[in-house]
C-alpha positions as CSV (number, residue, x, y, z in Angstrom):
1,M,111.5,100.2,100.8
2,P,108.3,102.1,100.1
3,R,107.7,105.3,102.0
4,K,104.6,107.1,103.2
5,Q,103.7,109.9,100.8
6,S,102.9,112.3,103.6
7,D,106.4,111.7,105.2
8,V,108.2,112.4,101.9
9,E,106.1,115.5,101.1
10,R,106.6,116.9,104.7
11,S,110.3,116.3,104.5
12,L,110.6,118.0,101.1
13,T,108.8,121.1,102.3
14,S,111.1,121.3,105.3
15,K,114.1,121.2,103.0
16,G,113.2,124.2,100.8
17,F,110.7,122.7,98.4
18,Q,107.5,124.6,97.9
19,H,104.3,122.7,97.2
20,K,101.9,123.6,94.3
21,E,98.8,121.7,93.5
22,G,97.8,120.7,90.0
23,D,97.1,117.4,88.3
24,H,99.8,116.2,90.6
25,S,101.5,117.7,93.7
26,Y,104.5,119.5,92.5
27,F,107.5,120.4,94.7
28,H,109.9,123.1,93.4
29,Y,113.2,123.8,95.2
30,Y,113.8,127.4,96.2
31,S,117.4,128.2,97.1
32,T,118.3,129.6,100.6
33,V,118.2,133.1,99.1
34,G,114.6,132.5,97.9
35,R,115.2,131.9,94.2
36,K,113.1,129.4,92.4
37,T,115.3,126.7,90.7
38,A,114.8,124.2,88.0
39,V,114.9,121.4,90.5
40,F,111.5,119.8,91.1
41,T,109.7,116.6,91.7
42,K,106.1,115.5,92.0
43,T,103.8,113.1,93.8
44,S,100.4,111.7,92.6
45,H,97.1,112.5,94.3
46,G,95.6,109.7,96.2
47,A,98.7,107.6,96.7
48,R,99.4,106.7,100.3
49,E,102.8,105.1,99.7
50,I,105.5,105.7,97.1
51,D,107.2,102.6,95.8
52,D,111.0,102.1,95.2
53,H,110.7,102.8,91.5
54,L,109.0,106.1,91.9
55,L,111.4,107.1,94.8
56,G,114.3,106.4,92.4
57,R,112.7,108.7,89.8
58,M,112.1,111.4,92.4
59,A,115.8,111.1,93.5
60,K,116.9,111.8,89.8
61,Q,114.5,114.7,89.5
62,C,116.1,116.1,92.7
63,K,119.6,115.6,91.3
64,L,120.5,113.0,94.0
65,S,121.4,109.3,94.1
66,R,118.8,107.2,95.7
67,A,120.9,106.8,98.9
68,D,121.2,110.6,99.1
69,F,117.5,111.1,98.5
70,D,116.8,108.7,101.4
71,R,119.2,110.8,103.5
72,L,117.3,114.0,102.5
73,I,114.0,112.4,103.5
74,D,115.3,111.0,106.8
75,C,117.0,114.3,107.7
76,P,120.7,113.4,107.9
77,L,121.1,115.5,104.8
78,D,120.0,119.0,105.7
79,R,119.0,121.8,103.5
80,D,122.5,123.4,103.4
81,G,124.1,120.1,102.6
82,Y,121.5,119.5,99.8
83,E,122.1,123.0,98.4
84,T,125.9,122.4,98.5
85,K,125.4,119.2,96.4
86,L,123.2,121.1,93.9
87,V,125.8,123.9,93.5
88,A,128.6,121.3,93.0
89,L,126.5,119.6,90.3
90,K,125.9,123.0,88.7
91,A,122.2,122.3,89.0
92,I,121.7,125.7,90.7
93,E,123.8,128.8,91.0
94,A,125.9,129.4,94.2
95,P,124.3,132.0,96.5
96,P,125.9,135.4,96.4
97,A,128.8,135.8,98.9
């Protein structure tokens, strides 16, 4: 199901992604300790909705299944839960204890 681009972008920024403008809108994930990670995704300028295909690609870029990406956008998957998944996948380092 397509989603509004503004809703997706708003949700990403509330979950630790920082927005940077360029030829596209880039979203880089910063860990809970403030470190920039290699996890990122992007959206295109001018699009009002993001179709299923692109949502699937964004999910892969964010190291999530499509179902988990939907949960991230809809908020059942919070930032701490997302970061736990990234650490388990070894996509990012665990925060210092």
